[in-house]
N, C-alpha and C positions, 0 to 999 in steps of 0.2 A: 857792485855786488859780485862776489866770486861764487860760481856754481861748481860744485863737485858732483860729477855724474859717475855713479858707481856702476860696476859691471853687473851682470845678472847671475843667475844660478850657475854654478860650475858643475855640481853633481848631476843635476837633471839634464843639462846640455851634454855632458859626457855619456850618459845613458843613451840619449837620443843618437849621438854621433857614433857610438861604439856598436850599437845594435845589440848590446848585451841586456839581459834583464837586470832590474834593480835588485841589489842585495844590500845588507847592512854596510858593506865596505866596497860598493861598486866603484866609487870614485878613486879609491885607493888602488883597487885592482887594475884600473885603467892606467894609472901611473906606472905600474909594474909592466903591464903587457903592451900598452900603446901610448907611451908618454907624448908622442907627437900630437895626439888629440888634445892634450891639455894645452899645449902651445897654440894650437888652432883655435881653441875656445877663447883664450885670452886675446889673441890677435883679432878675432871677430868682434869682440866687445870693444876693443880700442878703435877698430875701424867703424863701429857704429856710434862712436862718440864718447865712450867711457873714458874717464881720466884716472881711474883706479883699477888695478888688477888685483883680485883677491886670490891669495895662494890656495891651492887645493889641499889644505891641511886641516880642514874642519874636523874630520874623523881620524886623523893620523895622530892618535893619542895612545900612550902605552896601554891604558886599561882596555881600550877598544881592540887594539892590535893583538894583545895577548890571547884573546878568545879565538882568533884565527891563526894562531901560531906565527904571527908576523912581527912580533914586538922587536926582534933583533934587526928588522929592516927599517925601523922608524927614522934613523938618522939619514939613511939613503933616500927615503921617501921625502923627508923635509927638504933635502938638497934638490931633488928633482922638482918639487913643487916651487921652490924659490927660483931655480934656474929657468923653468918654463915661463913663469910670470915675468922675470927680468928680461929674458930674450924677447918676449912679445913687446914689452915696454920699450926696449932699446930699438927694436925694429920700427916701432911706431914713432919714435923720436921724442916722446914725452910721456908723462904719467907717473903715478906713484904705485907702490906695492903695499897692499894691506895683508898682513900675516893673520890668517884666519885661525881662530882657536875656538872650537865648539865645546858643547857640554860633555862632561865626563859620562861614561857608561852608555847613555842613550839620550836622544833628543826628546824634548817634551816630557821627560820623566824626572822631575825634580825630586821625587820621592826616592829615587835610586842614587842620587848624587851624594857623595860623602860629605861630612861636615866641613865647614870652611877651612879649618886647620889642615885636614887631609887634602882637600882640593887644592889648597895653596901649594902644597908640596908636589902634587901630581902635575899641576899646571906649570910649575917652575921649570921643569925640564924642557918643554917645548918653547917656552918664552926665552930661555937661555940660548937655545939652539937657533931659533929663527929671528929673534929680536934684532941682532946686529945686522941682518940682511934685508930688513923691510923698513918702509917709511912709517908705517902705522901698525899698531897691534889692534886687531879687530876681534873682540870677545863677542861671539855670536850665540844667539838662541838661549840665552840665560833665562830660565823660566821660574826662578825663585830668587829671593833676596840672598839666601845662604849660598846658592850656586854662584851668583854674581860676586858676592863677598869673597869667596875663596879665589875666584879668578882675579879679582881686583887686588887682593893682597899680594898675589904672585906677580902680576903685571906692573905694579907700581914700582918695582925694583928696576924696571927697564927705563931707559932714557928716551923711549919712543912715545909719541902721542898715542893715546888710547881711545878707541871707539868702543862703546858698549851697547849691545843690542839685546 
């Protein structure tokens, strides 16, 4: 039997290590201001036995970033998230990278998520950008069938394995 041990929370651990207060985009802000902390978190999880590093891309979505006037930085942020996870994995010597894709607009608010057709289009951009650089696409915190449907429509175009949570 093969066991896959996932890493833990990236965002909460970044808040703890950064000393900053939590905001809607705190894990994104840390990537801009203190990217070395992201690498440290990934490395700590690998050292604790994790076999998967989840990219710090959960909230790095166009619709979330535009509210903070950061939408133009999304490609750079995706690159930083992938490179920090990859560097930690490479330093560890083994493991896989899961590309995290969170809910649109807000977590735990399926009432705010756009219909599946619109969600598919919005999710398509991040999937196209990070998909080639990760081992798995991790669709996280989907809290409605419509939300999951939109994400799955977009992600099935990728050639990567898909995990849905």
